[in-house]
N, C-alpha and C positions, 0 to 999 in steps of 0.2 A: 503494500498499501503507500501513497507516495501524497505525503501532505504539501498542500501550497496554501500561502498566505495570500489571502483576497483582497489585501490591500494595494497591491503594486498596480500600476497601471498596464493593458495591454491591448492589442488590437484584434478583441474577440470579434466585433461588430463586424470586420472584416471579412468574416467567414461566411455571412448569408445577407441578403438583400432585406433585412428586418433591424428596425431600429430596436434597441434595448427599451427605450422610452415607450416604444406602441402598447396597446394595448393586448396584454400577453393572452388574455381569454382569446378575444377575436382571432388572433395570430396564429394561436393554439389550434383553434377549430378549423381554420383556414388550411393548417400543415395538412390535416388530415386527407385531402385531396390529393397530397403530392406522395407522402409514405402511407402507405397500407400498415395496418395494426400489424404489429410482430412481435408483440406480446408472447413470451413462450407459453405453453399450455391452452392456446386457443387452436392451435395447429395440428391438423390432423388425425385428431379423436373428436374431441366433446364439442368444437363447432363446424367440423367438417371442412375447414379450410385446408389449405395447403402445405405439405410438409415444409421445415425449415431448408432455408440454402446451405449450401456447404458450411462447415466450421471454419468460422475465419481463423488466420494465423495470430497467435500471441502478439505479435508485433504490429498487427491491423487493430488489434483490440487496444492496445496502449495508446498508439495515435489516435483512436477515436476519443479515449478518455481524456488524452492532453488537450485536443480541440474543445471537447466537452467542457474541460475545466477553465480554458481560459474564457470560452464565451460565457458562463455565469459569472466568472469573476467580472466580466467588464457589465453584466446586468448589476451585481453585488455595487460597483461601482456608482454607475448613474443612478440607483436608490439611494443610494450612502447608509448602506447595510454591512456591519460588518459579520465577516463570517470565514472559518478554517473550510479548506477545498479538500477533501480525499480523494483518491483515485486509484480503482482497484481493477480487477478481472475477476468476474465469478463464470466460471464455465467458458459460454459460449458468447459472453458480454461483457462491456466494459459497464463499469458502474462509479458513478461519479456520486459524491456527498457532500453537503453543505452543512456544518456543525456551526451553531451560535447559540445565542442567548434568546434573539430577539428576532426569532424566524418563522413565526405564524403566519404571517404575512404573504409568505413564499408558498403555503400550504394553502390556505382556505379552508372553508368550512368543511369541507367532504373530500380534499385533497384535488378540487377542479383548478385549485391555481397550480400545482405543483404538477397536475399532468400538462396544464398547456405551456410551462416553461419545459416540460419535458419535450414537449412538441417542438417546442422552439430549438432546443439545444441540437434535438437530432436532424432538422433543416440545416442548422449551421454544418453537423459534422457530414451531412449528405451535399452539402454544399461545396465543401472542401474536398472530398473523397470520392465523391461522383458515388456514393456505393449508400445502400439501406444501412440503418442501423439499429440495433436493437439495445444501445447504451439507455442504462435505467439510470434515472437521476432520484435521488432522495434529500430530504429537507429534515433535517432535525429529527432524524430515526424515527418518522413519519411511518415510512413503509413497512418497518418491522414491527412498529407495534399495530399498525394494520392488518399485517398478515396473521400476528396471534390472534387478534378477534377475529379474523374473517375465518381461520382454521376452525374455531370453536362453533361460530354459526354453520361452517359447513358439516362438522361434525354432527350438531345436534339437530340440523336437518335430517340428515341421513338417519337417525336415530327417531325422528317421527314417522320417516316415510316406512322404514321398517316395521315401526310399531302398527300403524294404520293402513299401508298397504296403499297408500294415495299418493299422488305424485306432489311434490312442494315447489312452489314458485316463490323464488325470492324477490328483493328488491332489485332496481337498476343500480348497475354495478358497471364500472370501468374495466378494461382490459383483464389490466394486474389484479384487480378485485377477482373478477371471474377466475382467473387461473387457479388462484390461492383455494377458492371453494371448490372447484373441479378438483384439485388435489387431495384437499380433504373428505371429501365425497368418495373418491375411488378407493383413499387409504382406508376409509370404512366399509369398504367392500360394496359398496352400490355406485351406478353410473349417474350421471347429469348429462346435461346438454343445456344451450345457450339457443335463447330465442328474442324475437325482436329487433329494432331497429335501434343505433346510436342515438340519441344516448340513454334511451329507456331498454338496453337492452339486458337482458336477466338471467339468472341459473334456474334451473328447472332441475330439481333431483327426483329421478324416477326410481319406482319400488322393482324388485327383481322380477323377472319373465316378461 
């Protein structure tokens, strides 16, 4: 893991033609027209989407992390926010984490701002490398906390479906959240699928048989 001080100036905005000062929610939604949903776990099985591309080389993932870290650092500078940036590689994706005491505004009530920032950052990486990226952005440990909550929700839903024999439809979730629930349901020995269109796409836990 590489730590980076967010206090230095970098030309992060040169990677993509999106101003860091732009409305990140609108820009994040617009970026979905360019970058398909590449969150792991909705590929190949539960959502019936295509399988993953070839596993990227470690050097490529490290480069993605560096580009993403520079871009996020630029956003923090513009917003006058303090934070330390950690870069890592987990499996076949780069992970960039921002750690700081006053970063709630970069997450949003249900993580919607974080999702928009992640899409902006993926755009920056895509513009620089020409390749789609599955880079994940986390802020203040939000994703890890959310992963724990969602895993419990998936487990509880699976137990309810096992008890009642009836499908269980959960609330709308983003791709990251659906992935965690799909994994939890599979670990409980049941299967699940996603239905609906974004932003109202949700997980349905199915009974056996």
